[in-house]
C-alpha positions in Angstrom: 95.8 30.2 131.7 92.5 31.1 130.1 90.9 29.4 127.1 91.4 31.7 124.1 89.7 29.8 121.3 87.1 32.6 120.7 89.7 35.4 120.2 90.0 35.2 116.4 86.3 35.1 115.9 85.9 38.3 118.1 89.0 40.1 116.9 89.1 39.6 113.2 85.8 41.4 112.4 86.8 44.2 114.7 90.2 44.6 113.0 88.7 44.5 109.4 86.5 47.4 110.4 88.9 49.5 112.6 92.4 48.9 111.2 94.4 52.0 110.8 95.7 52.7 107.3 99.4 52.4 107.5 101.8 52.4 104.5 103.2 49.0 105.2 99.8 47.5 105.3 99.2 48.3 101.6 100.6 45.0 100.6 102.2 41.8 101.9 105.6 42.4 100.4 108.0 40.8 103.0 110.6 43.5 102.3 108.2 46.3 103.2 106.8 44.4 106.2 110.3 43.6 107.5 111.5 47.2 107.2 108.4 48.4 109.1 108.7 45.9 111.8 112.3 46.7 112.5 111.6 50.3 112.6 108.7 49.9 114.9 110.8 48.3 117.5 111.3 50.9 120.2 109.5 53.6 118.1 105.9 54.8 117.9 103.9 54.3 114.8 103.4 58.0 114.3 107.1 58.6 114.2 107.9 55.6 112.0 105.7 56.5 109.1 107.9 59.4 107.8 111.1 57.3 108.2 109.5 54.4 106.5 108.4 56.3 103.4 111.8 58.0 103.1 113.7 54.7 103.5 111.6 52.9 100.9 112.0 55.8 98.5 115.8 55.6 98.9 116.2 51.9 99.3 113.3 50.3 97.5 114.4 46.7 97.4 116.7 44.0 98.7 119.6 44.4 96.3 119.7 48.1 97.0 119.7 47.5 100.7 122.5 44.9 100.5 124.8 47.3 98.5 123.9 50.6 100.2 126.7 52.8 101.5 126.9 52.6 105.3 126.9 56.3 105.7 123.7 56.7 103.7 122.0 53.8 105.6 122.8 55.3 109.0 121.8 58.9 107.8 118.4 57.5 106.7 118.1 55.8 110.2 119.2 59.0 112.0 116.8 59.7 114.9 115.3 56.2 115.2 118.1 55.2 117.5 119.3 51.6 118.2 121.5 51.8 115.0 122.4 48.1 115.2 118.9 47.6 113.7 119.9 49.4 110.6 123.2 47.5 110.3 121.5 44.2 110.8 119.0 45.1 108.0 122.0 45.4 105.6 123.6 42.2 106.9 120.4 40.2 106.5 119.9 41.6 103.0 123.3 40.3 102.0 122.6 37.0 103.5 119.2 36.8 101.5 121.0 37.6 98.3 123.8 35.1 99.0 121.8 32.2 100.6 118.3 32.7 99.2 118.9 34.1 95.7 117.5 37.4 96.7 114.1 35.9 97.7 112.9 36.5 101.3 112.7 33.0 102.9 109.2 31.8 103.3 109.8 29.5 106.4 109.7 30.7 110.0 112.9 28.8 111.0 114.8 30.3 108.0 113.5 33.9 108.8 114.6 33.4 112.3 118.2 32.8 111.2 118.6 36.2 109.6 120.6 38.8 111.4 118.5 41.1 113.6 115.4 39.0 113.5 114.0 37.5 116.6 110.8 35.4 117.3 108.5 38.4 117.2 109.6 39.8 113.8 109.9 36.3 112.3 106.3 35.6 113.5 105.0 38.9 112.1 106.6 38.3 108.7 105.6 34.6 108.6 101.9 35.3 109.4 101.5 38.6 107.5 103.3 37.8 104.3 103.2 34.1 104.0 99.9 33.2 105.9 101.6 30.9 108.4 99.7 30.4 111.7 102.6 31.6 113.8 102.2 34.2 116.6 104.1 37.5 116.9 104.4 38.4 120.5 105.4 42.0 121.2 104.7 44.4 124.0 101.2 45.1 122.8 100.4 41.5 122.5 101.9 40.7 126.0 99.8 43.5 127.5 96.6 42.3 125.8 97.0 38.7 126.8 98.0 39.5 130.3 94.9 41.6 130.8 92.5 39.1 129.1 93.8 36.3 131.4 94.4 38.6 134.4 98.0 37.3 134.7 100.5 38.8 137.0 103.4 37.0 135.4 106.1 39.6 134.6 106.0 40.3 130.8 109.7 41.0 130.6 110.6 37.5 131.6 111.3 35.0 128.8 109.1 32.4 130.3 106.0 34.6 130.2 106.7 35.5 126.5 107.2 31.7 125.7 104.0 30.8 127.6 102.0 33.4 125.7 103.5 32.4 122.3 102.6 28.8 123.0 99.1 29.7 124.1 98.4 31.7 121.1 99.9 29.1 118.8 97.1 26.7 119.8 94.4 29.1 118.7 96.0 30.8 115.7 93.6 30.8 112.7 94.7 29.1 109.5 92.6 31.6 107.6 93.9 35.2 107.8 96.7 34.5 110.3 98.3 37.8 109.4 95.2 39.8 110.1 95.0 38.1 113.5 98.6 39.1 114.2 97.8 42.7 113.3 94.5 42.6 115.1 96.3 41.7 118.4 98.9 44.4 117.9 96.2 47.0 116.8 94.1 46.3 119.9 97.1 46.9 122.2 98.2 50.0 120.2 94.8 51.9 120.1 92.4 50.3 122.7 94.3 48.2 125.3 96.9 50.9 125.9 99.4 51.0 128.8 97.7 54.1 130.3 94.0 54.9 130.2 92.8 51.9 128.1 89.5 52.3 126.3 87.9 49.3 127.8 84.4 50.2 126.9 85.4 50.2 123.2 87.3 46.9 123.4 85.8 43.9 121.5 87.1 41.6 124.2 85.7 43.5 127.2 83.1 40.9 128.1 85.6 38.1 128.3 88.5 40.1 129.8 89.3 38.8 133.3 91.2 42.0 134.3 88.3 44.1 133.3 86.0 42.0 135.4 88.3 42.0 138.4 89.0 45.7 138.1 92.7 45.1 137.8 93.4 46.5 134.4 95.5 49.4 135.8 97.8 46.9 137.6 98.4 44.6 134.6 100.8 43.9 133.0 103.4 43.3 135.7 107.1 43.9 135.0 110.1 42.8 137.0 111.9 45.5 139.1 114.5 47.0 136.8 118.0 47.7 137.8 119.1 51.3 138.0 120.8 52.5 134.8 124.5 52.9 135.0 125.3 56.6 135.0 128.3 57.8 132.9 129.7 61.3 132.9 130.9 62.7 129.6 132.5 65.9 128.4 131.6 66.8 124.7 133.6 69.2 122.7 132.1 71.4 119.9 135.4 72.7 118.4 134.5 75.4 115.9 136.9 77.0 113.4 135.9 79.1 110.5 132.3 78.0 110.9 133.3 74.4 110.7 133.0 71.8 113.5 135.2 68.9 114.4 133.9 65.4 113.9 135.4 62.0 114.6 134.2 58.5 113.8 133.5 56.0 116.6 135.0 52.6 116.5 133.0 50.0 114.7 132.3 47.8 117.7 130.4 48.8 120.9 127.8 51.4 121.6 126.9 53.6 118.5 129.7 51.7 116.6 130.9 53.3 113.3 128.8 56.5 113.8 130.1 60.0 113.7 130.2 62.2 116.8 131.8 65.3 118.3 135.0 64.6 120.3 134.3 63.5 123.9 136.1 62.0 126.8 134.8 60.4 130.0 134.2 62.6 133.1 132.8 66.1 133.6 135.6 68.5 133.2 136.1 72.0 134.5 136.8 74.7 131.9 140.5 74.6 132.6 140.5 70.8 132.4 138.6 71.1 129.1 141.1 73.5 127.7 143.9 71.3 128.7 142.2 68.3 127.1 141.5 70.3 123.9 145.2 71.2 123.6 146.1 67.5 124.0 143.8 66.7 121.1 145.8 69.1 118.9 143.3 72.1 118.8 144.3 75.7 120.0 141.4 77.1 122.0 140.7 80.9 121.6 137.4 81.5 123.3 134.6 79.6 125.1 131.4 80.3 123.2 129.0 78.3 125.3 128.7 75.7 128.0 125.6 73.4 128.1 124.5 70.4 130.2 122.4 67.6 128.5 121.7 63.9 129.2 120.8 61.0 127.1 119.3 57.6 128.1 120.2 54.4 126.5 118.7 50.9 127.3 121.0 50.1 130.2 122.8 53.4 130.9 122.6 57.1 131.0 125.0 59.7 129.8 125.2 62.9 131.9 127.0 65.3 129.6 128.7 68.7 129.8 129.4 70.3 126.5 132.0 73.0 125.8 131.5 74.9 122.5 135.0 76.3 121.9 136.2 78.6 119.1 139.6 77.4 117.8 142.6 79.0 116.0 143.0 76.3 113.4 141.6 73.0 112.1 143.7 70.1 113.2 143.9 67.2 110.9 143.1 64.9 113.8 139.3 65.6 113.0 137.1 66.0 110.0 135.8 69.6 109.9 132.3 70.3 108.4 129.7 73.1 108.5 126.5 72.6 110.6 124.5 72.4 107.4 126.8 69.7 106.0 126.6 67.8 109.2 122.9 67.9 109.4 122.4 66.9 105.7 125.1 64.2 105.3 126.4 62.8 108.6 124.5 60.3 110.8 124.8 61.8 114.2 123.4 60.0 117.2 120.8 62.0 119.2 123.1 62.1 122.2 125.4 64.4 120.3 122.9 65.9 117.8 121.1 67.7 120.6 124.1 70.0 121.1 123.7 71.6 117.6 119.9 71.7 117.6 120.1 75.2 119.2 123.1 76.4 117.1 
């Protein structure tokens, strides 16, 4: 690949002048940087800011995180998705308290051992918080480096990620490595964007091979993805005396340990839904509404039919709560929450 020795010299001045003011950039506290980096996985910066500020206000330090009630933690995370990230935050906080006396480890290898932390997050914390010259290779960085080198190597393959990590490691500056980490990410986020990149504003435009070859729109390359598995679901909004039935999912598996509305696999007809409701112990009185929704996960898609059914009584098989209480207290996955957004 290309010689990248000049990247720090070109990028660091640009970053110091153009860096966005973000709450997690106000200091180098590893706790704050860690929380922000986990939140930023799979989520846009604009959406994360509100969540980040709310989370830090409620859970301001490592000990509070280690001891926080699971329901409160998941409620704070509600809407960010990928709830395993939140659970791993708590697991890692407990490990830091038990193994590191509550002090965030300062070594890359030790950071990498923490639950929920991979090479990217470990690299980001190491460089930003502890001034270690270790790369953090996320989607933004993969895109920037692929375009700079005009590489057609698929960025979703581990070999490509490893190659770019090793390539960057050779040129990472010993001075301000954290700024260099953030400069690469910032360039990908605001200039070298997936669509309509602002090449004329890019501090690397004169040495970008993709720009010279007019191949920017074709890079980066990704492997052909397998079609998502399609699963049909029937969701039940059982309502009785303005309260709705909730049930908790099993701890393991998808959305483990979260609250949801009752559901079963398959798309049921109205009569089948009534029969299923009776088997669940409720006594249907009236169909209030039928809606169709879908929700996409990483590897699968739920195609859902929801029956909002008024019931004669509140069976003890479920927890019954008002919509206001559900919205304020319970961490409801977006897949289910969308059915009460219009209620």
